[in-house]
N, C-alpha and C positions, 0 to 999 in steps of 0.2 A: 504493500500500500504506500510506503514512503516513496517508491519509485514514481508514483503518480504525481508527486509534488514537482512543480516547475523548478528545473535546475538541479534536481537530485539524481545523481547517477547511482550505479550499482553499488559502489563502495560506500558512498555516503548513506544510502538506504540501509545497507547492512549495519553500519556503525550506529544509525538511529535505532534500528531494531534491537541491537544488543543493549543500547542505553535503556530502552523501554523494559527489556528483560531484567535490568538491574533496579528498576523502580520498586519501591515498596508497594504493597497492595493499595494503600491509600494514595500514593503518588500516581499509580496507574489509573485509579478511579478518577482522580482530579483531572488527569490528562484527557481521559475519554470524555468527561463531562465538559471540559473546555471546548473540545471539538464539536460536541453536540450543541452546546450553547451558541457557538459561532454560526452554526447552520440554522438554528431555530430563532435566535434573537436578533441577528444582524439582518437589516433590510435596507432598501434604497430610500434615501430622503425623498419626500414627496415634492420637494422644490428643485434640488440640484442633482439628484440621482447619485449622490455620494453614499457611502455606506454609513449606517448609523444604527443605534438601538432604539431610537425614537422616531416618531412620525416625521419630524423636521430636525435636521442635524443642528449642532451647536453653531456652526458658521452661519447658516441661513437664518437661524433664530436670533442672532446677535443684532442689537441696536447700534453697535459701534462699527459695523462693517458698512462699506459703501455698496449698496445694492444696485447702484446704477452701472457698476463696472463688473462684468462677468468674465471670468477666465475659464475658457473651455479646455478641458484636458481629456486624455484618453482613458485614464483609470484612476482609482482612488490613491494609488501610490504616488501619482504626480501631485495630488493635493498635498500629501504629506511632505513631499520634497519642496514644494513652493512655500508651504507654511514654515518650514525650518528656516528659511531665509529671513522671515519676519519683515519682508519688504512689500508685501501685497496686502492691501486693506480692503479689497473688494470681496466678492463672493465667487463661487465656482459653478461649473456645470460639467458633470462627468458623463462622457459618451459611452463608456464601457466597450471600447474597441475603436477600430478604424475601418474605413471602407476598404475592402479587399475582395474584389470579384473572384480572384483565384481561390480564395478560401471560402467563398460563398457568403461573405459578409457584405450585405448591401445596406444603403442608408436607412432603410426601414428596420434594420436589426440593431441600430444604435438609438440613442435617446435624442435624436435631432428633432422629432416632433415636440418633445417636451421643451426643448430649447426655444423653438419658435413660439410656443405658448407663453414662455416666460417673457419674451420680448413684447408680447401683446398685453402683459399684465400692467394695468393702470396703477395699482397700488405701489409697485416698485418698477418704474419705467427704466429700461436699459438704455444707456447712452453710448457705452463702449463695450465691445466684445473683443476680448484678447484671445486669439487662437494660439494655444500652447500645446499643440500636438507634437509628437516626436518628429525630428527631421529625417524621417524615413520616406520611402516612396508612398506607403499607405498613409502616413501622417500628413504628408504634403497634399496628397489627393483629397483627404478628408478636410483639411483646412481650406483648400481651394473650393471644394463643393459647398462648405458652409458659408464661406465669404460670398460666393455668387448667390446663394440663397438668401442671405441676410442683408446684403448691401441695398437692395431696393426698398427695404423697410425703414431707411433713414437712420440706421444705427451705425456709428463709427466702428469699423472692423479693422483691428490691428493684429500683427503677428509678432510673437516674441523674437528677439534678436537671436542669432546663432552664429557661430564661427569657431575660431580656435579656442579651446578651453584653457583656463589658467593652468600653467604648468605643462601645457602641450608644446610640442616641437613642430615648427612650421614644416620641417623636412618630411614629417610623416603624415601631415594633414592631406586629405584628398582635395581634388580640384573644387568640388562643390563647396566644401567647408571654407576653403581659402577665398573663393569668390564671395561667399556670404559675409565673411569677415571683412573683406574690402568694402563691400556695399554698406555694411553696418558701422563703418568707422565713424568716430566722433572726435571733436576737438578736445584736447586735454588742457589747454590754457584759456 
């Protein structure tokens, strides 16, 4: 069963299995209960589609967040990554994937309908949509699809900057990354 986890190979799965065998009966029970609770108690936020244990997640429920700025991400892990920076004060919308015809993932399998409904919400009008999908072929295609869909609605649509990462080496960066880094350059003085 551990092999079914994303990124877990044969050796890691065996190591995890032996670790579980070394659990006390109480630890094994707590471990199993935590997995069951994750499946039964965690659901999608009714506003942003992020994962939560409540009807509305803490971010969407916050009065201190800027509800007019929505950052669109592929999955809940991206929300955690952006939140770690403590630089974004808006709210999120989680797509739960990217458009990928080769894998049978079409726009209707993502939470794009829910995103469009949010834009039409009069209580929290959206002024800016920040597309923060990964810089992959699927992420770019999804961002472009959403941008074309949303632009006619009068909402400002922006894309997160990308380029050479801090600590990266220009020699090893691919052409697309370097082109984007050059396009996204800014004045330092």
